[in-house]
N, C-alpha and C positions, 0 to 999 in steps of 0.2 A: 377060557369063556371072555370073549372079546365086545366089550362095550363101543358103541361111536359116540363121540361127544355130542352128534346132533340130535340121538336120541336120545340122551340125558334133559338136552336142552329142550326137545318136546312134551316128555314126559314131567318136566316142571311145569311148563306153560298149559298143558290142559289139565294139571292139579291144579293150578292157580284160578286158571280161567272156566272150568265146569265146563267147555266144547272144544270138538275138535275146531271146530268155527274162529272163534277166538282166541282158540293157540295158533292158529294159521296167521290170522293177523296181526300178531304179537309177533311171528317169527319171522311173515314176510314169505312166507309159503307158501304152495296150493293148500286145501283139503284134505287130497287124496295122498299127497307126502307127509302129512302130518297122521294121517291114517296108517299110511307105510310104516313108517318110524315105530309107530305105537304095539303094528302087528310084529314087527321085527323085535322088539324089545321086550314084548311079552313071552317071545318063546323063548328068546336070552335068558331071560330072569326064569321062567319054567312056573311061574304061575297069573293069575290073571290079576289087568292094574286098575282097572275100572269097574263100579259098579252103574247103574245111571238109578236114580232117584228125583224123580219131580222134574223130571225133561232134565236133568243137570249130572254130567259125569263123574261120582267122588271116587277118589282114593280108595283100592279098600284097605283093612288092615293089614296086611301084610306090605303095599306099597308105602303107606304115611311111614313104617317102620324106616322103608328101602328111600325116602322121599328126604329125610332129614340129612342121610349120606350123601345123598346125588346135590341137595343145595351147599352140602360142605365140600365137594368137588367142584363146581359150578364156581363158586366163593372163588376158593385157589386159583382156579384156572385165570377167572378176572383178574383176580391180582396180579397173577403173575405176566399176563397183559400187561397190566398199569407199569409195572417194572419193566418189561422189555420196552416201551413206548417211552420211559424216562433213561433207559440207557440210551436209544436210541437219538432220542433230543437231546441228550446229555444233559437229564436235569436230576438224575439220582443214578446210586452204584456204592461198590463201596471201594477204597483204596487202602492200600496197604504201602505206606514208605520209610523204610530205612533211611537212618542220615546218621552223618556225623554229631558229636553231643556238644558241638560248638552251636550246629544249624537249629537244633531241636531248641536253643535256652536263647538264642537270639532274633535272627533273620525270617529261618522259616515261619514262627506260629503268626506273625503279622501276612504272609502271604497266605497261609490255609483260612485267615480269616476273611481276607478277602476273596479267596476260592471258594469258602462254604456260603458267602455272602449271596454271592452270585448264583451257586447251584444248593441252594437247600436242601435237595433232595440226596444228597450226597454225604457220607459217611468218608471219616477217614483211623486208620491205624496207624500211628506216627513211632517208631521205635528206632531210639540211638542206641548206636554202637562204632566199636572200634571196624577200622576199614577189613578187616579178615573176614568178618564176622558178617557183614555187608555183602562181602562177592557170598560167602557160602548161601546167605539166604537167595540171594539172585539167581543163583545156579540152582536153587532146588525148587526156585519157582513159589515160595514162600511168602515173597512180595514183592507186588506190582513196580515197582522203582527204587532205585539206590540214588542216595545222595555222598559221593567219595571222594578223595584224591588218591594219588598215588598208586592209582586201575590200568595195569598193565597189560591187560588183554586177557582174554577167554570165549573159544570158538561157541560156549552158550549162552554167551553175554553180547547185548545190541550197545554201543554206549554213545554219546555226545558229549564232547570234550569242549568246556569252558574255559576261554584263559583270561584270568581276570587281574588286573594291574595291582603293583604292590606298593606301599609308601613304608618311610621309616615315622616313627612313633616314637616320642620321648616323652620324660615326666613333665605336671607341669609345671612351667618357671624357670626352663633348661634354658643353660646360656646358649645353646646353640636354634635358638628359637626366630632368630632376625637372618638366617638363612632362609634363600627362596627353596633348595632343594640340599638334600642330604646327601654324600659319597662316604663311598669305602674310606678314604681318609679323614674323614669328620669323625670319624667313626673309632679312630685308631687307638682312643684314650678310654672309650667306653665300653662297659661291662655290657658285654651282649646277650639278650633272651634269644633263643633258635629253637629251630624244629629239630627234630630228631637228625643224625648224622647219619643215618641209612636213608632218609627221604632223599627225594630228585630236589624239591626246593633247595634244602641242605646243600645238595653237591652247585646248584648254581649260587648262591649266595656266596660263597667258599671258591667260586672262581673269581667273582666278580671282584674280591676281597684280594685273590692272587693276584689278579689283573694289576692289583695298583699297589703290590708290595706292601700289603694290610695286613697283618694275621686278625684274625675273630679271636677276643678276649671272652671268651664265655666263660655266660655263668651258670644259665640254667638251658637244657634243653627240654621242651617242653611238644605235646603232641601236637596240640591244637594252640592256633594264633589267639583264640578267644584268652588262653591262660596268660601268652602274652602280654594280651592288652591289660588285662585287671595289674597283672604284677606290675609293668608300667608306670600304669594310672595310682599305683600304692607307692611310686618313685624310688622304685628298684628298675634300673637298667636301660636298655634300647632297646629296638629292635626292630627288624624288618616282617612284613604282616601284610595280609592281602590288604586293598582298600576298602573291601564290603566288610570284614572285622573292624578295622579303625573307625570308620562310621560309626559302627555301633556303639563307640567307646568314646567317641568326639564330646559327648554331653560331659562325660568326667572331668576334664580340661587337658587331655593332653595333647603335647603337641602333635600334628600329622604335617610332615612333607613328603615330595616325592622324592623317591630316591634312585638314585641315578647311577650304574647303569640301570636300564629297564629290566624286570624280572619279573617272570609272570608267573602266576600259579596258574596252577590247572586242575581243574573243579570238573569230575565225569558223573553224570547220571546214566545209570544203569537200567536194562528190562530184560529180562527172559530174551535170547532170540527165537524161542518156541510159543507157540501158544498165541493166542487172538490179542489184537493190538486192541484195547478199551478207547475206547473215544474219551470216558472219564479221566483217563490217566495220561493222554496224550493232550486234554486242555490243560490236567496238572502240569502239567512239564512246561507247555507253552506258557503259563502262568508263572511258573518259577526263572524261567528263563528271563523272562521281560521284566522283572522284579529285580535281575541283575542287569540289565543295559545299560545303567551310570558306569558301570564299573568292569565291565568286559571289553578286552584289548584285543581277541579274537575271540569268533565261533560263533554258534557252535560247529566245531566239528563231527560230523557223523561217521560208523564206522560201525560195523556187524561183531569185530573180534578188537578191534583197538589196534 
């Protein structure tokens, strides 16, 4: 048994207004059209819908029982249409974002505050984890967007790559604070906190030191730039990190100087290649990219499989 939405709307209108004439005026259709809708609906349900009392149409006992469910269905459809309108107009929706742990505790919360203030109908799930896990989530379409580094490409993933400038950070009061920029030669006697040896960033950093015939005096190997920033702020070693992470820790008193030669840090914004492209997700990505403009050297570059 199939009902048409227009039949449900007509049934509710007649029940509330008490006549075909009044229902037709509310629905903006002709009286014969409402009469036909009621006749077809009565046939579909298999019982009489109304009886006439004092010149008005009143729902039968069976109709009153049915009316409560019809009201619930129509109210749900109206809510669904409101949600559709919010999504189309980019006012509502839910987005799921996976990110590196450092982002979840530093830069990203401020980006989300700005984004959610502009779109009060939107809600967000934010899940920090390691790059391998973020990759799994995006491939499985469990998350709408992933913010990671070290992405090497996958046919199920659409990526936008941003290249951020990097800087050298030193503990407060360090003797090198008077220099305009820092080179590998300046760090020859410094203990270095650096990213994992299997990362592309470490390979580029290692090459820069090798070209100046300087050996990296490794102290601590870390996964996140934020870890290096925290240790340097506590007076332990020197590090080369993204300018974005360094800025987050500048208030701690660390010394921030340009590092030469230039080494860029690649950050990837991931989305599932398949499925609809949510306008709200795209708006969030635009907001995130805009927040990084002061630190971007090259980007964003876009590929479907990196």
